[in-house]
C-alpha positions, -999 to 999 in steps of 0.1 A, spaced: -3 -1 0 32 20 -9 20 60 -11 39 89 -12 19 108 11 11 95 48 -13 115 68 -22 105 100 -48 112 128 -33 125 158 -55 116 189 -54 77 195 -29 73 166 -1 90 168 -1 92 209 -24 81 236 -43 110 245 -75 86 249 -75 90 288 -69 126 287 -97 129 264 -123 104 284 -112 123 317 -117 158 301 -151 148 292 -161 134 329 -146 168 343 -169 189 320 -200 168 328 -194 168 363 -184 205 367 -217 211 343 -244 190 367 -246 167 338 -246 130 345 -217 108 338 -219 89 304 -207 55 298 -166 53 287 -178 37 253 -203 63 247 -173 87 252 -148 68 231 -173 70 202 -171 107 199 -136 108 195 -125 117 161 -155 144 161 -154 182 170 -164 190 201 -190 213 187 -207 185 167 -208 166 199 -220 189 225 -244 203 197 -263 171 194 -261 161 231 -268 193 246 -281 221 220 -277 259 233 -251 245 260 -221 243 230 -200 271 241 -203 267 278 -194 231 276 -164 237 251 -151 264 276 -148 240 301 -135 210 284 -109 229 271 -98 248 300 -95 215 319 -78 198 291 -51 221 281 -41 223 321 -36 185 319 -29 181 285 12 179 289 10 155 323 -16 131 301 -6 126 271 18 101 259 36 92 227 23 59 213 55 32 214 73 31 179 58 61 164 86 82 164 104 52 147 77 43 123 75 85 111 115 88 109 114 54 85 90 71 66 104 101 57 138 86 51 121 71 21 107 101 10 71 97 22 56 133 28 38 130 64 11 153 75 -17 152 105 -53 159 102 -72 161 133 -107 175 144 -90 196 172 -75 231 165 -44 229 150 -25 245 174 -33 223 202 -21 194 176 10 212 171 14 211 210 9 174 213 33 170 187 58 186 208 50 171 237 58 134 223 91 145 203 69 145 166 66 177 156 99 180 133 89 152 113 55 166 103 46 186 70 16 197 75 -10 199 101 -50 205 93 -70 212 122 -109 223 128 -105 254 118 -90 249 80 -126 236 71 -161 246 75 -171 207 70 -150 179 95 -147 141 94 -163 119 83 -167 146 56 -138 146 35 -128 182 34 -99 184 60 -78 153 42 -85 171 9 -76 208 26 -39 188 37 -35 173 2 -41 208 -15 -18 221 8 9 196 -1 2 200 -40 -5 163 -41 -34 141 -57 -57 126 -30 -50 94 -49 -18 93 -36 -24 97 -2 -30 71 26 -50 84 58 -44 65 88 -67 67 120 -81 50 151 -119 59 146 -149 51 123 -149 88 114 -114 84 99 -121 56 77 -151 73 65 -134 107 57 -105 85 39 -128 66 19 -150 98 8 -116 118 1 -107 88 -22 -76 81 -1 -63 48 8 -82 41 45 -59 23 72 -71 17 104 -56 11 140 -68 -9 169 -48 8 194 -69 37 199 -105 47 201 -124 21 179 -132 -17 181 -116 -39 155 -152 -48 144 -166 -15 140 -132 -5 118 -134 -36 97 -172 -28 92 -164 2 74 -141 -12 48 -106 2 50 -77 -11 30 -62 -28 63 -67 -27 101 -38 -32 119 -34 -43 156 6 -28 160 31 -2 151 51 -26 133 20 -40 115 16 -4 102 49 1 96 49 -30 70 15 -20 56 26 16 47 61 7 35 50 -21 7 66 -8 -26 42 -14 -56 55 -42 -78 69 -27 -113 51 -34 -144 
């Protein structure tokens, strides 16, 4: 599945931020007098913009809840975020093969860049596309297409790697190869049901998938 451009989701894919995200939602609900949600439900929201989640469940309270979430999340961010083991080495190997690297996330680009700095990946990334770059967000293809346009590449030459169902859907809608990883928010069964080109369970498996060179005709 060799592609000259590899785009990645950030949360749950390049970095282990799932506990931070789950705890941020729990804090937001507790501070706002909202009954707690089960973690399985919260994990299903990962990959979507906060505005869309809060607007769906608590219309009219979106701005208040986003402010509470972000204040706590940013205060805890650097202490709770963790690098996914082997990811730095994978990105370095991809870069050494001449593969262009990017991150497409449903949160603000500045927050993504902060996370990349914390886990030591910032210098390996060529483009970052966050929620402010497009009006529509995953599972729509717009942010992935924006990243491809910024790099001046055909979407068909890109692969998008993510851990959530919205990542697979966005990649397929953008005409990119979709690769799903199982160490983040989504379950293997959910991810497989959406028809990605591959589902991988380890960074080693992801490396093997992304570095496959097509046979010469």
